[in-house]
N, C-alpha and C positions, 0 to 999 in steps of 0.2 A: 610526628613531624621534619625534612629534612630540613634545609640550609633555604635552599631555593624559594620553599612554601612560608618559610619565615622571613626570612629579607621581603618580601614581597608582601606579605602580610604588612611588615610593619611599614615599607613603606609606601605602601598605600592609608594607614593610618595618619603618616606623618605629613603627608599630600591634604589629606581632609581637617590635619589641622594645622594649617597654612593654611587653608582657605579659609577658618574660624578666626585665627588670626589675625587677617587679612578686610573680616566681615567683621571685628568688633574694633579696627583700627578704626575703618568708616566712620562705623558708629560713633565712638568718641570724639570725635574730629568733629564732627553732627551730633553730639550732647544727646545723642537716643540712648539713652542708660538704661530705656528697660528693655528695649531689643538685646542690649549686652549683656544683660542677665540671662535671655534664652539663650546667649550664644556662649557663656558662662558654664553653661549646667552643659552642653553638646562639649564645648572643650573638655570640662573634666570628665566627661565620658570616659573621652577618645584616648586621657593621659593613663586616665587605671589601662583601658587595652593597650596601651601602648604597654605599660607597665608589665603584664600579664603576657604578652607577647616574647618580650624583652625574658623575663623567667622562665619563658620555654628554652627560647635557645640557649638561655643559661645553661638547662639542666642539660639539652642535646649536647652543647659544648663541651660540658663536665664527663657528662658518659662516653665522647669522644676521648678525651682524656688531657683536652685542654681545661685553662683558664677557664671562669664563669664569669667574664669580663666582657669589653672592648676589644681587649690585648688578648684575649685569647682567640677571640675571633677573626681579628689580622691573619697571629699564628697559624689556624685553622685556614685561612685562604690563602697563605704562605703554598702551605703544606699540601693543601687540594692542586691547587692551581687553574682554578676554574674558572679562567679568566672573563667569563657574565656575569658570573656571583660576583666580584672581584668590582667591577665597576655597579651594581648593583647594587652594595654594602657603598662604593663611598659618592653613588647619588643618595641614598640616605642619610648617610653621612655629612655632606653638604647643604641637604634639605634640611634636617637638622639644625645647625647652625641657621642659617635660615630664619626657622623656626624658633632657633632662643633668643633674636636678635628682634624680630618681631613683637615678640613677650614683653620686651625689655622695652621698646616705645611704647606697647602701648600702658606699662605700667608707667612711664611717664606720664603719659596721660592722664590715667587713675589719679595720680597724684595731684597734675595738674586740677582736675576736676575738683579734687577734696581740697585740696588748698581755697580752690576760687569758696565753695562750700562754705567753710570754715569764716571767711572772710563776709561772706556775705549774713551766715548767722552772728558774729561779730558787731556788725553793723547792727541788725536786727535787733540785738538788745542791746544796742547805744553806749556800744563800745567801739573806742576809739585809737587808732596805731600810738595816738598821744597820749588818754587812757594809762596802755603798758610801761608797767620797768621789768627788770628785772630784781629779783628777789634774791636771800640769800642762796637760795638756791642753786642760783643760774639759770633759774625757770624762769619767763616770764609772769607778773602778775598784775591784774588791774587791778587801778585803788579801790575799784564799786560806788568808779560814781558813774551814773545814768543821763547821757546826754539831753540837755532838756529842763532838769530838774531843775525847782527852784524849794530852796527852802529858808522859811519866812522865822 
């Protein structure tokens, strides 16, 4: 596989990953968690494919006598002075940074949903924040009282 084809395939995959992450973010904001699950499956497949593509790139870098990593790719590009490939590589690196940031934000949104769900479950179980204390381990514990329970 040539460098141009490898970078093109990786760029295409990263582009699709960004689309999925943006859709995921929209679904998380709308609390459409069913659609999020579908997107997670596609995101996982894209990440696996991206990993395979980068491993193939590392193999041909190694065969060309360069370190099998991102700095090796930069060294290869400097030595070969292919402007179009350098531009494609930098564009892909920027897209990867965007994907990383989108994923970080989506993780925060998922944590918000998780926290809200945990609070709702606590409320349904009859626990309130007042019922929670810090135990010897530093973790919160409940005193086990159910709200509204009357003991005669």
